[in-house]
Structure formats: C-alpha cells, structure tokens
C-alpha angles and dihedrals in degrees: 000000000000117000100248096168112141120228100234139023087243089060090048090054092045093053089048088052091051093049090051093049090047093052095044106031107025115028097053092051103040103089094044094049090045093051091050095041091231122157110232097222094160090055090059090050088052091051091046093053088051089056096250101125095068104036101138098040126094119271092233088070097043099270129121099248095229124153118247090250090066097038091055094051089053089050090053092056091050094049092048089058097038123354094201090060097042091047091046092056089048090052091046090052090048089050092056094050100081093055092045098045103033106020119105117254088257091052092048093049092045101045111017099073090055095044090050098036095095102247097083128067123203139213134197121219115197109122125073134192089263100033121052115133089010090062095162088066091069114139106193101125132209119196121193113235110175110295097356145050119237108214128199126177145070128271118200140205094022113174108221090016106166095014101056122105095212137019131208104218119202103203139169116251097161140026099237097105114245089356089064096062124102138178127239125186104219125186116227090248094059108140109252095020107119129172118220126220113294118262120255105240138186091230144008088047094165091060111075118226115188146153118257113219116207111198109174087324109185114217117179111246092234087071093069107116114216117341127315110280100029095090097102090051086051092051094049096047092046089052094057089063093039089055090060089050090055090047090056092046089050090053090049092054093044092049091050090052093047092050091050094047094048092050093049093046089053092049103038115084128200129167086012097300140077113275089234087072089065112092093223091062097035093054090048091054089047092055090047094052092047090053092050093049093048093049091049088051093052095051094044090049091051092046092052089052089052093049090049090054096248127137110274109164094109092043090051091052091049092050094048092046097046097040096049093045087050091048091054092049095043095049091047089051091048090057088050092051088056093049114196091353090061090064096058127076093238086086123052100225095085086058092049090052093050091047095048093064097068090055089070090056111038124084088022125334117265089251088059091049089055087052090051092049096045094049090050090052092052092045103040103016124230 
C-alpha cells in the first residue's frame, strides 16, 4: 500500500476536517446539483472559510502553509465526494499561482490575501477557440495605452467562467511567438470582460465552463504579472502544479468508483452467491484497486519532489497521464460490475464514468502529456 502518512499532527487534523466536510457537505448534495446543473457557490465559501482555498500557499499571504503532499490528499478526498468541487479547488489554486510566483512583492502583499481569503474564486484563461494544445498560438491581444491594457479576443474552456471573481488572462503583447505572451490579473468586473453562455457538457454539469469574450476590456497596467513576454513561462510552470491537482482528482474519482463497485459486488447475488465470489468480477476489482494505488503513488512521489524543491515537471505529466487514464478505466469497469444498474442514474457510477473523461483532457490532453514525457527523456535521459 502507498505510504499516506502525513508529515505533522496539524496535517492529520486537516485531512480529518476535509473528510468530515466531504461526508457532510459534499457527498449528499453532489447528485442533485449535477442533475440540475447548478453551481454550488456557497459550498466554495464554506471551503474558503475552512481555509481550504489556499492550502499550499504561505501563511503570511493568507494561505495554510501546507506542503503539496498534504494539499493533494485533501484534493483527492474532495474529488471523491464531488469532482466539480475538487477540480474547482484545484483550478482556484492554479489561478492564484501566477500572482504568488511571478507577482512583485507589492502585488503579492496587495492581492494574495484577498485571493486566498476564501470569499473569492479564480479562473485561468489560456486556451482559445483556435489554440488548445498549441497554447503558444493564442491570439488574444493586449495593447498598452497609458496606464492600462486594452484587450481583445476570446478565451475558451474556462472553468468557473461567469462565476469567478478574478481571471488570469494569457494575452499577446508581442509578435515573437511564445516570447510575446504576457499575463494579466483581471477582476470579474473589468469593463469589456463578458462571459458567454456556459457550455453544455456530458459531465461536471455543476461546474460552469464558458468562453470569456474580451471586447476592448481595460485592465490596469499594474495588474501585469511579471514582465511583458514571460506569460508563457508562467502558464507552463502553473500547469505543472495543476497537473498534479488533476492527478489527485482522478484518484479521488477512481477510488469512489472502486468503493461503489466493491460494495455492490459484495451485496449483489447471482446463482445464490455474491458476484464478488466470481473470479471474473474479483479479478476486475483487483485490477481496479491496483490502478488506484499506483496512481496515488505517482502523484505523491511527484508532490514530494516538488516539496523538496526538485524538478518535477516530468513526474507531474506522468502522474496526470496515468491517473486520469486509470480513472477512465476504473469508472468504466465500475459500470460493468453494476451491470444494467450501472447505466442508470440511481447509482453514482454512471456519473463517475462521465466525469472521468474530462480528466484525460484538461490541463493538457494525455497525448500532450506523452509529448512532455518523451521530450524530457530525450533531453534529460531516464
């Protein structure tokens, strides 16, 4: 079994709190909110007041000062109860990263306590209708006019689009490819920033995903993070941590599906015995459990490298790739274990299966993860 020991008694208490919140506040509501496609804004406020929207950031800025190893295990528990919430916390954490890692000390002191304080929710705008995996081809342009940038373009696939309180905008300020990209921190009430109607999705229906239209949007120049031209570097470094978040969420969904399948297999009888006693079902469950444990080991190993200050980009790509592929396979098998009952909404496994698919796509498709891993092997060796 994976070593899931936590580094401090404080971390143990934190994870206990997260499990308690997941059981009492998330799990009982998830199916209803998903069916209605309603965003659970008050749930995020509850998590924020509990200090769960700034877990890996320093206490001096309003965070909880927890290592990534602890943060990701908390994320796994949230995602196991309700993926839209777990992934939402991951996206918010990602959205705070550019200010923390690339903002000036003045910007960090001014904005981070509010971003991490629990009342605000963030979004991250990199993709566009014409540039997804080829993120450096983005075309949204920001032109400096005096003390502000005037921004025009459309960002796509924005988690929390329309409900976020602030948006990280990856924009083009120059024509030199990736070197011409910059990052602006835009509040939701920025003039000219307009969310489009939410996309109609196969899963995660309680988490709005929408385009953000920027029509002469005016962002104060003081909200440029880092210098002009470092935005693509910001985007890539943010995505390394974000991929670990997706890996943890994938493990959470897979664990929930495994738990449901095992409970059903022990309860359901055919031919006068529980179906778990049939080798075909038992071996399927064994493979599911092995995949979940291996995925958890990968994300924890990568998190511990990050916490130790070691390079972890390849490890994050591996964890995201393997864990999300595993989540898709485990949720599909969980539906199969349930038989016909797995195909109806009375049981949660059909929702887990629909939700797992997006985890193979977000924060870089799994084909992109394979590119990242392969290039790292060529460059750095095994």
